[in-house]
PDB file of N, H, CA, C and O in Angstrom:
ATOM      1  N   MET A   1       0.665  -0.642  -0.050  1.00  0.00           N
ATOM      2  CA  MET A   1       0.223  -0.053  -0.411  1.00  0.00           C
ATOM      3  C   MET A   1       1.072   0.947  -0.066  1.00  0.00           C
ATOM      4  O   MET A   1       0.421   1.962   0.179  1.00  0.00           O
ATOM      5  N   ALA A   2       2.206   1.103   0.057  1.00  0.00           N
ATOM      6  H   ALA A   2       2.735   0.278  -0.142  1.00  0.00           H
ATOM      7  CA  ALA A   2       3.224   2.227  -0.127  1.00  0.00           C
ATOM      8  C   ALA A   2       2.983   3.186  -0.937  1.00  0.00           C
ATOM      9  O   ALA A   2       2.597   4.354  -0.973  1.00  0.00           O
ATOM     10  N   ARG A   3       3.580   1.708  -2.050  1.00  0.00           N
ATOM     11  H   ARG A   3       3.893   0.759  -2.021  1.00  0.00           H
ATOM     12  CA  ARG A   3       3.218   2.621  -3.373  1.00  0.00           C
ATOM     13  C   ARG A   3       2.123   3.244  -3.876  1.00  0.00           C
ATOM     14  O   ARG A   3       2.221   3.884  -4.924  1.00  0.00           O
ATOM     15  N   LEU A   4       0.611   3.114  -3.015  1.00  0.00           N
ATOM     16  H   LEU A   4       0.532   2.594  -2.164  1.00  0.00           H
ATOM     17  CA  LEU A   4      -0.695   3.511  -3.683  1.00  0.00           C
ATOM     18  C   LEU A   4      -0.144   4.821  -2.916  1.00  0.00           C
ATOM     19  O   LEU A   4       0.119   5.775  -3.648  1.00  0.00           O
ATOM     20  N   ALA A   5      -0.031   4.908  -2.157  1.00  0.00           N
ATOM     21  H   ALA A   5      -0.244   4.133  -1.563  1.00  0.00           H
ATOM     22  CA  ALA A   5       0.662   6.210  -1.321  1.00  0.00           C
ATOM     23  C   ALA A   5       1.192   7.171  -2.024  1.00  0.00           C
ATOM     24  O   ALA A   5       0.899   8.366  -1.974  1.00  0.00           O
ATOM     25  N   GLU A   6       2.152   6.538  -2.829  1.00  0.00           N
ATOM     26  H   GLU A   6       2.390   5.568  -2.869  1.00  0.00           H
ATOM     27  CA  GLU A   6       3.227   7.608  -3.291  1.00  0.00           C
ATOM     28  C   GLU A   6       2.612   7.665  -4.909  1.00  0.00           C
ATOM     29  O   GLU A   6       3.179   8.241  -5.838  1.00  0.00           O
ATOM     30  N   VAL A   7       1.800   7.201  -4.965  1.00  0.00           N
ATOM     31  H   VAL A   7       1.339   6.733  -4.211  1.00  0.00           H
ATOM     32  CA  VAL A   7       0.635   7.760  -6.331  1.00  0.00           C
ATOM     33  C   VAL A   7      -0.339   9.011  -6.078  1.00  0.00           C
ATOM     34  O   VAL A   7      -0.519  10.003  -6.783  1.00  0.00           O
ATOM     35  N   ARG A   8      -0.965   8.616  -4.734  1.00  0.00           N
ATOM     36  H   ARG A   8      -0.819   7.810  -4.161  1.00  0.00           H
ATOM     37  CA  ARG A   8      -1.828   9.274  -4.119  1.00  0.00           C
ATOM     38  C   ARG A   8      -1.165  10.976  -4.181  1.00  0.00           C
ATOM     39  O   ARG A   8      -1.821  12.009  -4.322  1.00  0.00           O
ATOM     40  N   ALA A   9       0.189  10.846  -4.039  1.00  0.00           N
ATOM     41  H   ALA A   9       0.721  10.008  -3.925  1.00  0.00           H
ATOM     42  CA  ALA A   9       1.115  12.274  -3.692  1.00  0.00           C
ATOM     43  C   ALA A   9       1.094  12.731  -4.724  1.00  0.00           C
ATOM     44  O   ALA A   9       0.487  13.802  -4.741  1.00  0.00           O
ATOM     45  N   LEU A  10       1.713  12.242  -6.189  1.00  0.00           N
ATOM     46  H   LEU A  10       2.206  11.372  -6.176  1.00  0.00           H
ATOM     47  CA  LEU A  10       1.570  12.376  -7.449  1.00  0.00           C
ATOM     48  C   LEU A  10       0.310  13.397  -8.033  1.00  0.00           C
ATOM     49  O   LEU A  10       0.388  14.293  -8.875  1.00  0.00           O
ATOM     50  N   VAL A  11      -0.937  12.886  -7.217  1.00  0.00           N
ATOM     51  H   VAL A  11      -1.001  12.159  -6.534  1.00  0.00           H
ATOM     52  CA  VAL A  11      -1.939  12.991  -8.246  1.00  0.00           C
ATOM     53  C   VAL A  11      -2.209  14.764  -7.534  1.00  0.00           C
ATOM     54  O   VAL A  11      -3.075  15.521  -7.971  1.00  0.00           O
ATOM     55  N   CYS A  12      -1.378  15.066  -6.548  1.00  0.00           N
ATOM     56  H   CYS A  12      -0.674  14.450  -6.193  1.00  0.00           H
ATOM     57  CA  CYS A  12      -1.350  16.813  -5.849  1.00  0.00           C
ATOM     58  C   CYS A  12      -0.211  17.598  -7.432  1.00  0.00           C
ATOM     59  O   CYS A  12      -0.231  18.621  -8.117  1.00  0.00           O
ATOM     60  N   LEU A  13       0.251  16.903  -7.376  1.00  0.00           N
ATOM     61  H   LEU A  13       0.267  16.072  -6.820  1.00  0.00           H
ATOM     62  CA  LEU A  13       1.296  17.680  -8.266  1.00  0.00           C
ATOM     63  C   LEU A  13       0.775  17.277 -10.378  1.00  0.00           C
ATOM     64  O   LEU A  13       1.383  17.450 -11.434  1.00  0.00           O
ATOM     65  N   GLY A  14      -0.295  16.840 -10.102  1.00  0.00           N
ATOM     66  H   GLY A  14      -0.790  16.699  -9.244  1.00  0.00           H
ATOM     67  CA  GLY A  14      -0.818  16.739 -11.704  1.00  0.00           C
ATOM     68  C   GLY A  14      -0.634  15.444 -11.972  1.00  0.00           C
ATOM     69  O   GLY A  14      -1.259  14.939 -12.905  1.00  0.00           O
ATOM     70  N   GLY A  15       0.231  14.707 -11.218  1.00  0.00           N
ATOM     71  H   GLY A  15       0.738  15.117 -10.460  1.00  0.00           H
ATOM     72  CA  GLY A  15       0.154  13.238 -12.331  1.00  0.00           C
ATOM     73  C   GLY A  15      -1.244  12.085 -12.263  1.00  0.00           C
ATOM     74  O   GLY A  15      -1.913  11.810 -11.267  1.00  0.00           O
ATOM     75  N   ASN A  16      -1.389  11.581 -13.589  1.00  0.00           N
ATOM     76  H   ASN A  16      -0.846  11.804 -14.398  1.00  0.00           H
ATOM     77  CA  ASN A  16      -2.427  10.758 -13.652  1.00  0.00           C
ATOM     78  C   ASN A  16      -2.627   9.675 -13.706  1.00  0.00           C
ATOM     79  O   ASN A  16      -3.784   9.262 -13.784  1.00  0.00           O
ATOM     80  N   GLY A  17      -1.557   8.844 -13.685  1.00  0.00           N
ATOM     81  H   GLY A  17      -0.617   9.179 -13.622  1.00  0.00           H
ATOM     82  CA  GLY A  17      -1.103   7.327 -14.145  1.00  0.00           C
ATOM     83  C   GLY A  17      -0.699   7.263 -13.450  1.00  0.00           C
ATOM     84  O   GLY A  17      -0.273   8.172 -12.737  1.00  0.00           O
ATOM     85  N   ALA A  18      -0.606   5.791 -13.266  1.00  0.00           N
ATOM     86  H   ALA A  18      -0.952   5.053 -13.846  1.00  0.00           H
ATOM     87  CA  ALA A  18       0.383   4.943 -12.752  1.00  0.00           C
ATOM     88  C   ALA A  18       0.444   3.333 -13.515  1.00  0.00           C
ATOM     89  O   ALA A  18      -0.686   2.947 -13.815  1.00  0.00           O
ATOM     90  N   VAL A  19       1.273   2.604 -13.778  1.00  0.00           N
ATOM     91  H   VAL A  19       2.190   2.918 -13.534  1.00  0.00           H
ATOM     92  CA  VAL A  19       1.543   1.260 -13.705  1.00  0.00           C
ATOM     93  C   VAL A  19       1.974   0.153 -12.717  1.00  0.00           C
ATOM     94  O   VAL A  19       2.643   0.393 -11.712  1.00  0.00           O
ATOM     95  N   TYR A  20       1.670  -0.715 -12.970  1.00  0.00           N
ATOM     96  H   TYR A  20       1.126  -0.910 -13.787  1.00  0.00           H
ATOM     97  CA  TYR A  20       2.584  -1.590 -11.835  1.00  0.00           C
ATOM     98  C   TYR A  20       3.043  -2.743 -12.816  1.00  0.00           C
ATOM     99  O   TYR A  20       2.013  -3.284 -13.219  1.00  0.00           O
ATOM    100  N   THR A  21       3.701  -3.099 -13.143  1.00  0.00           N
ATOM    101  H   THR A  21       4.538  -2.659 -12.815  1.00  0.00           H
ATOM    102  CA  THR A  21       4.766  -4.029 -14.844  1.00  0.00           C
ATOM    103  C   THR A  21       5.080  -5.524 -13.732  1.00  0.00           C
ATOM    104  O   THR A  21       5.127  -6.602 -14.324  1.00  0.00           O
ATOM    105  N   GLN A  22       5.252  -5.539 -12.407  1.00  0.00           N
ATOM    106  H   GLN A  22       5.214  -4.664 -11.925  1.00  0.00           H
ATOM    107  CA  GLN A  22       6.006  -6.415 -12.083  1.00  0.00           C
ATOM    108  C   GLN A  22       4.217  -7.574 -11.112  1.00  0.00           C
ATOM    109  O   GLN A  22       3.790  -7.772  -9.974  1.00  0.00           O
ATOM    110  N   ILE A  23       3.783  -8.021 -12.793  1.00  0.00           N
ATOM    111  H   ILE A  23       4.129  -7.860 -13.717  1.00  0.00           H
ATOM    112  CA  ILE A  23       2.289  -9.164 -12.531  1.00  0.00           C
ATOM    113  C   ILE A  23       2.847  -9.684 -11.650  1.00  0.00           C
ATOM    114  O   ILE A  23       2.705  -9.220 -10.519  1.00  0.00           O
ATOM    115  N   SER A  24       4.062 -11.360 -11.974  1.00  0.00           N
ATOM    116  H   SER A  24       4.177 -11.736 -12.894  1.00  0.00           H
ATOM    117  CA  SER A  24       4.090 -12.017 -11.144  1.00  0.00           C
ATOM    118  C   SER A  24       5.569 -12.156 -11.025  1.00  0.00           C
ATOM    119  O   SER A  24       6.219 -11.363 -11.706  1.00  0.00           O
ATOM    120  N   ASP A  25       6.162 -12.925 -10.364  1.00  0.00           N
ATOM    121  H   ASP A  25       5.634 -13.568  -9.810  1.00  0.00           H
ATOM    122  CA  ASP A  25       7.781 -12.768  -9.903  1.00  0.00           C
ATOM    123  C   ASP A  25       8.110 -13.465 -10.685  1.00  0.00           C
ATOM    124  O   ASP A  25       7.342 -14.371 -11.011  1.00  0.00           O
ATOM    125  N   VAL A  26       9.291 -13.344 -11.265  1.00  0.00           N
ATOM    126  H   VAL A  26       9.915 -12.609 -11.000  1.00  0.00           H
ATOM    127  CA  VAL A  26      10.297 -13.724 -12.212  1.00  0.00           C
ATOM    128  C   VAL A  26      11.714 -14.811 -11.233  1.00  0.00           C
ATOM    129  O   VAL A  26      11.873 -15.082 -10.043  1.00  0.00           O
ATOM    130  N   GLU A  27      12.443 -15.135 -12.438  1.00  0.00           N
ATOM    131  H   GLU A  27      12.314 -14.915 -13.405  1.00  0.00           H
ATOM    132  CA  GLU A  27      13.424 -16.274 -11.702  1.00  0.00           C
ATOM    133  C   GLU A  27      14.527 -14.865 -10.841  1.00  0.00           C
ATOM    134  O   GLU A  27      15.076 -13.855 -11.283  1.00  0.00           O
ATOM    135  N   GLY A  28      14.436 -15.485  -9.489  1.00  0.00           N
ATOM    136  H   GLY A  28      13.990 -16.305  -9.130  1.00  0.00           H
ATOM    137  CA  GLY A  28      15.679 -14.550  -8.997  1.00  0.00           C
ATOM    138  C   GLY A  28      14.793 -12.986  -8.286  1.00  0.00           C
ATOM    139  O   GLY A  28      15.419 -12.074  -7.745  1.00  0.00           O
ATOM    140  N   GLU A  29      13.674 -12.994  -8.415  1.00  0.00           N
ATOM    141  H   GLU A  29      13.166 -13.734  -8.854  1.00  0.00           H
ATOM    142  CA  GLU A  29      12.541 -11.803  -7.622  1.00  0.00           C
ATOM    143  C   GLU A  29      11.734 -11.956  -6.848  1.00  0.00           C
ATOM    144  O   GLU A  29      11.708 -13.164  -6.615  1.00  0.00           O
ATOM    145  N   LEU A  30      10.737 -11.260  -6.046  1.00  0.00           N
ATOM    146  H   LEU A  30      10.758 -10.279  -6.235  1.00  0.00           H
ATOM    147  CA  LEU A  30      10.174 -12.171  -5.563  1.00  0.00           C
ATOM    148  C   LEU A  30       8.706 -11.046  -5.439  1.00  0.00           C
ATOM    149  O   LEU A  30       7.682 -11.419  -4.867  1.00  0.00           O
ATOM    150  N   ASN A  31       8.835  -9.748  -6.037  1.00  0.00           N
ATOM    151  H   ASN A  31       9.667  -9.446  -6.502  1.00  0.00           H
ATOM    152  CA  ASN A  31       8.182  -8.570  -6.314  1.00  0.00           C
ATOM    153  C   ASN A  31       6.242  -8.407  -7.040  1.00  0.00           C
ATOM    154  O   ASN A  31       5.349  -7.560  -7.036  1.00  0.00           O
ATOM    155  N   GLY A  32       6.445  -9.671  -7.513  1.00  0.00           N
ATOM    156  H   GLY A  32       7.171 -10.359  -7.517  1.00  0.00           H
ATOM    157  CA  GLY A  32       5.160  -9.417  -8.190  1.00  0.00           C
ATOM    158  C   GLY A  32       4.101  -9.619  -7.645  1.00  0.00           C
ATOM    159  O   GLY A  32       4.123  -9.590  -6.414  1.00  0.00           O
ATOM    160  N   LEU A  33       2.885  -9.876  -8.282  1.00  0.00           N
ATOM    161  H   LEU A  33       2.867  -9.900  -9.282  1.00  0.00           H
ATOM    162  CA  LEU A  33       2.046  -9.646  -7.277  1.00  0.00           C
ATOM    163  C   LEU A  33       1.206 -11.346  -7.383  1.00  0.00           C
ATOM    164  O   LEU A  33       0.310 -11.708  -6.622  1.00  0.00           O
ATOM    165  N   MET A  34       1.592 -11.894  -8.134  1.00  0.00           N
ATOM    166  H   MET A  34       2.320 -11.601  -8.753  1.00  0.00           H
ATOM    167  CA  MET A  34       1.374 -13.279  -8.195  1.00  0.00           C
ATOM    168  C   MET A  34       3.065 -13.902  -7.740  1.00  0.00           C
ATOM    169  O   MET A  34       4.098 -13.236  -7.675  1.00  0.00           O
ATOM    170  N   THR A  35       2.856 -15.589  -7.438  1.00  0.00           N
ATOM    171  H   THR A  35       2.017 -16.131  -7.491  1.00  0.00           H
ATOM    172  CA  THR A  35       4.186 -16.514  -7.669  1.00  0.00           C
ATOM    173  C   THR A  35       4.836 -16.488  -9.145  1.00  0.00           C
ATOM    174  O   THR A  35       4.360 -16.132 -10.222  1.00  0.00           O
ATOM    175  N   TYR A  36       5.815 -16.883  -8.872  1.00  0.00           N
ATOM    176  H   TYR A  36       6.202 -17.173  -7.996  1.00  0.00           H
ATOM    177  CA  TYR A  36       6.212 -17.219 -10.126  1.00  0.00           C
ATOM    178  C   TYR A  36       5.459 -18.020 -11.364  1.00  0.00           C
ATOM    179  O   TYR A  36       5.332 -17.751 -12.559  1.00  0.00           O
ATOM    180  N   ASP A  37       4.922 -19.362 -10.364  1.00  0.00           N
ATOM    181  H   ASP A  37       5.025 -19.580  -9.394  1.00  0.00           H
ATOM    182  CA  ASP A  37       4.281 -20.004 -11.534  1.00  0.00           C
ATOM    183  C   ASP A  37       2.455 -19.738 -11.118  1.00  0.00           C
ATOM    184  O   ASP A  37       1.730 -20.732 -11.106  1.00  0.00           O
ATOM    185  N   ARG A  38       2.070 -18.839 -10.912  1.00  0.00           N
ATOM    186  H   ARG A  38       2.659 -18.030 -10.922  1.00  0.00           H
ATOM    187  CA  ARG A  38       1.120 -18.088 -10.902  1.00  0.00           C
ATOM    188  C   ARG A  38      -0.146 -19.140 -10.360  1.00  0.00           C
ATOM    189  O   ARG A  38      -1.073 -19.564 -11.051  1.00  0.00           O
ATOM    190  N   LYS A  39       0.119 -19.423  -8.899  1.00  0.00           N
ATOM    191  H   LYS A  39       0.871 -19.079  -8.337  1.00  0.00           H
ATOM    192  CA  LYS A  39      -0.477 -20.130  -8.602  1.00  0.00           C
ATOM    193  C   LYS A  39      -1.022 -19.670  -7.214  1.00  0.00           C
ATOM    194  O   LYS A  39      -2.026 -20.146  -6.684  1.00  0.00           O
ATOM    195  N   VAL A  40      -0.187 -18.628  -6.660  1.00  0.00           N
ATOM    196  H   VAL A  40       0.629 -18.242  -7.090  1.00  0.00           H
ATOM    197  CA  VAL A  40      -0.587 -18.177  -5.577  1.00  0.00           C
ATOM    198  C   VAL A  40      -0.633 -16.506  -5.687  1.00  0.00           C
ATOM    199  O   VAL A  40       0.416 -15.885  -5.854  1.00  0.00           O
ATOM    200  N   ILE A  41      -2.353 -15.597  -5.548  1.00  0.00           N
ATOM    201  H   ILE A  41      -3.205 -16.102  -5.412  1.00  0.00           H
ATOM    202  CA  ILE A  41      -1.747 -14.400  -5.358  1.00  0.00           C
ATOM    203  C   ILE A  41      -1.967 -14.038  -4.246  1.00  0.00           C
ATOM    204  O   ILE A  41      -2.853 -14.341  -3.446  1.00  0.00           O
ATOM    205  N   LYS A  42      -0.806 -13.108  -4.179  1.00  0.00           N
ATOM    206  H   LYS A  42      -0.087 -12.862  -4.829  1.00  0.00           H
ATOM    207  CA  LYS A  42       0.064 -12.223  -3.216  1.00  0.00           C
ATOM    208  C   LYS A  42      -0.934 -11.291  -2.144  1.00  0.00           C
ATOM    209  O   LYS A  42      -1.282 -11.759  -1.060  1.00  0.00           O
ATOM    210  N   PRO A  43      -1.318  -9.990  -2.574  1.00  0.00           N
ATOM    211  CA  PRO A  43      -1.850  -9.345  -2.011  1.00  0.00           C
ATOM    212  C   PRO A  43      -3.357  -9.532  -1.554  1.00  0.00           C
ATOM    213  O   PRO A  43      -4.084 -10.253  -2.238  1.00  0.00           O
ATOM    214  N   ASP A  44      -3.701  -9.095  -0.761  1.00  0.00           N
ATOM    215  H   ASP A  44      -3.110  -8.510  -0.205  1.00  0.00           H
ATOM    216  CA  ASP A  44      -5.257  -9.245   0.075  1.00  0.00           C
ATOM    217  C   ASP A  44      -6.183  -8.211  -1.061  1.00  0.00           C
ATOM    218  O   ASP A  44      -6.367  -7.019  -0.814  1.00  0.00           O
ATOM    219  N   VAL A  45      -6.711  -8.886  -2.319  1.00  0.00           N
ATOM    220  H   VAL A  45      -6.561  -9.854  -2.519  1.00  0.00           H
ATOM    221  CA  VAL A  45      -6.837  -8.643  -2.858  1.00  0.00           C
ATOM    222  C   VAL A  45      -8.796  -7.365  -2.995  1.00  0.00           C
ATOM    223  O   VAL A  45      -9.263  -6.322  -3.455  1.00  0.00           O
ATOM    224  N   PRO A  46      -8.989  -8.107  -2.506  1.00  0.00           N
ATOM    225  CA  PRO A  46     -10.347  -7.082  -1.146  1.00  0.00           C
ATOM    226  C   PRO A  46      -9.775  -5.741  -1.071  1.00  0.00           C
ATOM    227  O   PRO A  46     -10.183  -4.702  -1.589  1.00  0.00           O
ATOM    228  N   ARG A  47      -8.843  -5.934  -0.394  1.00  0.00           N
ATOM    229  H   ARG A  47      -8.511  -6.779   0.028  1.00  0.00           H
ATOM    230  CA  ARG A  47      -8.122  -4.553   0.385  1.00  0.00           C
ATOM    231  C   ARG A  47      -7.449  -3.858  -1.029  1.00  0.00           C
ATOM    232  O   ARG A  47      -7.945  -2.822  -1.474  1.00  0.00           O
ATOM    233  N   LEU A  48      -6.342  -4.476  -1.665  1.00  0.00           N
ATOM    234  H   LEU A  48      -5.939  -5.318  -1.304  1.00  0.00           H
ATOM    235  CA  LEU A  48      -6.008  -3.587  -3.222  1.00  0.00           C
ATOM    236  C   LEU A  48      -7.117  -2.716  -3.624  1.00  0.00           C
ATOM    237  O   LEU A  48      -7.113  -1.485  -3.629  1.00  0.00           O
ATOM    238  N   LYS A  49      -8.229  -3.643  -4.020  1.00  0.00           N
ATOM    239  H   LYS A  49      -8.232  -4.643  -4.016  1.00  0.00           H
ATOM    240  CA  LYS A  49      -9.418  -3.456  -5.002  1.00  0.00           C
ATOM    241  C   LYS A  49      -9.794  -2.127  -4.337  1.00  0.00           C
ATOM    242  O   LYS A  49      -9.491  -1.087  -4.921  1.00  0.00           O
ATOM    243  N   ALA A  50     -10.633  -2.068  -2.786  1.00  0.00           N
ATOM    244  H   ALA A  50     -10.879  -2.913  -2.312  1.00  0.00           H
ATOM    245  CA  ALA A  50     -11.024  -1.093  -2.282  1.00  0.00           C
ATOM    246  C   ALA A  50      -9.776   0.424  -2.862  1.00  0.00           C
ATOM    247  O   ALA A  50     -10.068   1.495  -3.394  1.00  0.00           O
ATOM    248  N   ALA A  51      -8.412  -0.139  -2.455  1.00  0.00           N
ATOM    249  H   ALA A  51      -8.174  -1.008  -2.022  1.00  0.00           H
ATOM    250  CA  ALA A  51      -7.828   1.064  -2.311  1.00  0.00           C
ATOM    251  C   ALA A  51      -7.488   2.010  -3.912  1.00  0.00           C
ATOM    252  O   ALA A  51      -6.990   3.104  -4.179  1.00  0.00           O
ATOM    253  N   HIS A  52      -7.917   1.180  -4.483  1.00  0.00           N
ATOM    254  H   HIS A  52      -8.321   0.291  -4.266  1.00  0.00           H
ATOM    255  CA  HIS A  52      -7.459   1.613  -6.468  1.00  0.00           C
ATOM    256  C   HIS A  52      -8.889   1.826  -6.220  1.00  0.00           C
ATOM    257  O   HIS A  52      -9.217   2.684  -7.038  1.00  0.00           O
ATOM    258  N   GLU A  53      -9.821   1.526  -5.584  1.00  0.00           N
ATOM    259  H   GLU A  53      -9.555   0.829  -4.918  1.00  0.00           H
ATOM    260  CA  GLU A  53     -10.964   2.681  -6.290  1.00  0.00           C
ATOM    261  C   GLU A  53     -11.139   3.521  -5.144  1.00  0.00           C
ATOM    262  O   GLU A  53     -12.282   3.977  -5.154  1.00  0.00           O
ATOM    263  N   ALA A  54     -10.615   3.827  -4.375  1.00  0.00           N
ATOM    264  H   ALA A  54      -9.686   3.457  -4.367  1.00  0.00           H
ATOM    265  CA  ALA A  54     -10.373   5.283  -3.732  1.00  0.00           C
ATOM    266  C   ALA A  54      -9.219   6.294  -4.248  1.00  0.00           C
ATOM    267  O   ALA A  54      -9.102   7.503  -4.045  1.00  0.00           O
ATOM    268  N   LEU A  55      -8.598   5.610  -4.810  1.00  0.00           N
ATOM    269  H   LEU A  55      -8.694   4.628  -4.975  1.00  0.00           H
ATOM    270  CA  LEU A  55      -7.922   6.284  -5.361  1.00  0.00           C
ATOM    271  C   LEU A  55      -8.332   6.827  -7.038  1.00  0.00           C
ATOM    272  O   LEU A  55      -8.023   7.958  -7.414  1.00  0.00           O
ATOM    273  N   ILE A  56      -8.941   5.998  -7.787  1.00  0.00           N
ATOM    274  H   ILE A  56      -9.192   5.080  -7.481  1.00  0.00           H
ATOM    275  CA  ILE A  56      -9.748   6.299  -8.823  1.00  0.00           C
ATOM    276  C   ILE A  56     -10.961   7.824  -8.252  1.00  0.00           C
ATOM    277  O   ILE A  56     -11.245   8.877  -8.823  1.00  0.00           O
ATOM    278  N   ARG A  57     -11.308   7.351  -7.167  1.00  0.00           N
ATOM    279  H   ARG A  57     -11.077   6.496  -6.703  1.00  0.00           H
ATOM    280  CA  ARG A  57     -12.521   8.608  -7.174  1.00  0.00           C
ATOM    281  C   ARG A  57     -11.834   9.503  -6.983  1.00  0.00           C
ATOM    282  O   ARG A  57     -11.761  10.448  -7.769  1.00  0.00           O
ATOM    283  N   ASP A  58     -11.020   9.404  -5.658  1.00  0.00           N
ATOM    284  H   ASP A  58     -11.079   8.636  -5.019  1.00  0.00           H
ATOM    285  CA  ASP A  58     -10.261  10.542  -5.068  1.00  0.00           C
ATOM    286  C   ASP A  58      -9.547  12.085  -6.253  1.00  0.00           C
ATOM    287  O   ASP A  58      -9.633  13.311  -6.314  1.00  0.00           O
ATOM    288  N   ALA A  59      -8.970  11.093  -6.885  1.00  0.00           N
ATOM    289  H   ALA A  59      -8.899  10.097  -6.835  1.00  0.00           H
ATOM    290  CA  ALA A  59      -7.980  11.533  -8.001  1.00  0.00           C
ATOM    291  C   ALA A  59      -8.797  12.480  -9.298  1.00  0.00           C
ATOM    292  O   ALA A  59      -8.381  13.317 -10.099  1.00  0.00           O
ATOM    293  N   SER A  60     -10.153  11.868  -9.034  1.00  0.00           N
ATOM    294  H   SER A  60     -10.491  11.188  -8.384  1.00  0.00           H
ATOM    295  CA  SER A  60     -11.254  12.711 -10.822  1.00  0.00           C
ATOM    296  C   SER A  60     -11.528  13.409 -10.013  1.00  0.00           C
ATOM    297  O   SER A  60     -11.548  14.408 -10.731  1.00  0.00           O
ATOM    298  N   GLN A  61     -11.843  13.876  -8.810  1.00  0.00           N
ATOM    299  H   GLN A  61     -11.826  13.065  -8.226  1.00  0.00           H
ATOM    300  CA  GLN A  61     -12.417  14.659  -8.651  1.00  0.00           C
ATOM    301  C   GLN A  61     -11.769  16.233  -8.836  1.00  0.00           C
ATOM    302  O   GLN A  61     -10.583  16.126  -9.145  1.00  0.00           O
ATOM    303  N   ALA A  62     -12.154  17.515  -8.748  1.00  0.00           N
ATOM    304  H   ALA A  62     -13.118  17.602  -8.497  1.00  0.00           H
ATOM    305  CA  ALA A  62     -11.961  18.206  -9.924  1.00  0.00           C
ATOM    306  C   ALA A  62     -10.453  19.181  -8.711  1.00  0.00           C
ATOM    307  O   ALA A  62      -9.551  19.933  -9.080  1.00  0.00           O
ATOM    308  N   ALA A  63     -10.808  18.691  -7.311  1.00  0.00           N
ATOM    309  H   ALA A  63     -11.541  18.080  -7.012  1.00  0.00           H
ATOM    310  CA  ALA A  63      -9.887  19.235  -5.945  1.00  0.00           C
ATOM    311  C   ALA A  63      -9.575  18.101  -5.655  1.00  0.00           C
ATOM    312  O   ALA A  63     -10.184  17.864  -4.611  1.00  0.00           O
ATOM    313  N   PRO A  64      -8.739  16.862  -6.060  1.00  0.00           N
ATOM    314  CA  PRO A  64      -8.054  15.777  -5.276  1.00  0.00           C
ATOM    315  C   PRO A  64      -8.042  15.678  -3.472  1.00  0.00           C
ATOM    316  O   PRO A  64      -7.323  16.302  -2.691  1.00  0.00           O
ATOM    317  N   ALA A  65      -8.908  14.854  -3.234  1.00  0.00           N
ATOM    318  H   ALA A  65      -9.493  14.347  -3.868  1.00  0.00           H
ATOM    319  CA  ALA A  65      -8.451  14.695  -1.658  1.00  0.00           C
ATOM    320  C   ALA A  65      -7.547  14.331  -1.047  1.00  0.00           C
ATOM    321  O   ALA A  65      -7.002  13.344  -1.541  1.00  0.00           O
ATOM    322  N   GLY A  66      -6.945  14.849   0.216  1.00  0.00           N
ATOM    323  H   GLY A  66      -7.388  15.651   0.617  1.00  0.00           H
ATOM    324  CA  GLY A  66      -5.689  15.472   0.505  1.00  0.00           C
ATOM    325  C   GLY A  66      -4.707  15.930   0.263  1.00  0.00           C
ATOM    326  O   GLY A  66      -3.611  15.820   0.814  1.00  0.00           O
ATOM    327  N   CYS A  67      -5.292  16.922  -1.267  1.00  0.00           N
ATOM    328  H   CYS A  67      -6.182  17.011  -1.714  1.00  0.00           H
ATOM    329  CA  CYS A  67      -4.431  17.725  -1.320  1.00  0.00           C
ATOM    330  C   CYS A  67      -4.819  18.946  -1.093  1.00  0.00           C
ATOM    331  O   CYS A  67      -5.834  19.584  -1.373  1.00  0.00           O
ATOM    332  N   PRO A  68      -3.196  19.318  -0.166  1.00  0.00           N
ATOM    333  CA  PRO A  68      -3.114  21.191   0.460  1.00  0.00           C
ATOM    334  C   PRO A  68      -3.634  21.989  -0.830  1.00  0.00           C
ATOM    335  O   PRO A  68      -3.394  21.926  -2.036  1.00  0.00           O
ATOM    336  N   ALA A  69      -4.555  22.863   0.088  1.00  0.00           N
ATOM    337  H   ALA A  69      -4.750  22.915   1.067  1.00  0.00           H
ATOM    338  CA  ALA A  69      -5.074  23.935  -0.936  1.00  0.00           C
ATOM    339  C   ALA A  69      -4.186  24.565  -2.014  1.00  0.00           C
ATOM    340  O   ALA A  69      -2.969  24.386  -2.067  1.00  0.00           O
ATOM    341  N   ALA A  70      -4.996  25.430  -2.996  1.00  0.00           N
ATOM    342  H   ALA A  70      -5.985  25.575  -2.953  1.00  0.00           H
ATOM    343  CA  ALA A  70      -3.602  26.320  -3.755  1.00  0.00           C
ATOM    344  C   ALA A  70      -3.425  27.430  -3.629  1.00  0.00           C
ATOM    345  O   ALA A  70      -2.460  27.967  -4.172  1.00  0.00           O
TER     346      ALA A  70
END
């Protein structure tokens, strides 16, 4: 969830997108959302979905939530 906080902070600076490219673990790396064989989904999916939806909802506002007043 720390990365989502970073994306949320970028919204205040005018950022409007982010891409997470490590869908699954690869040889020698364990930072994917799924294991190398794609048999185990590592994050809490409902929690991640709720966080994404909140980020999209807040970033879609004319004055995004949590940003300092201009």
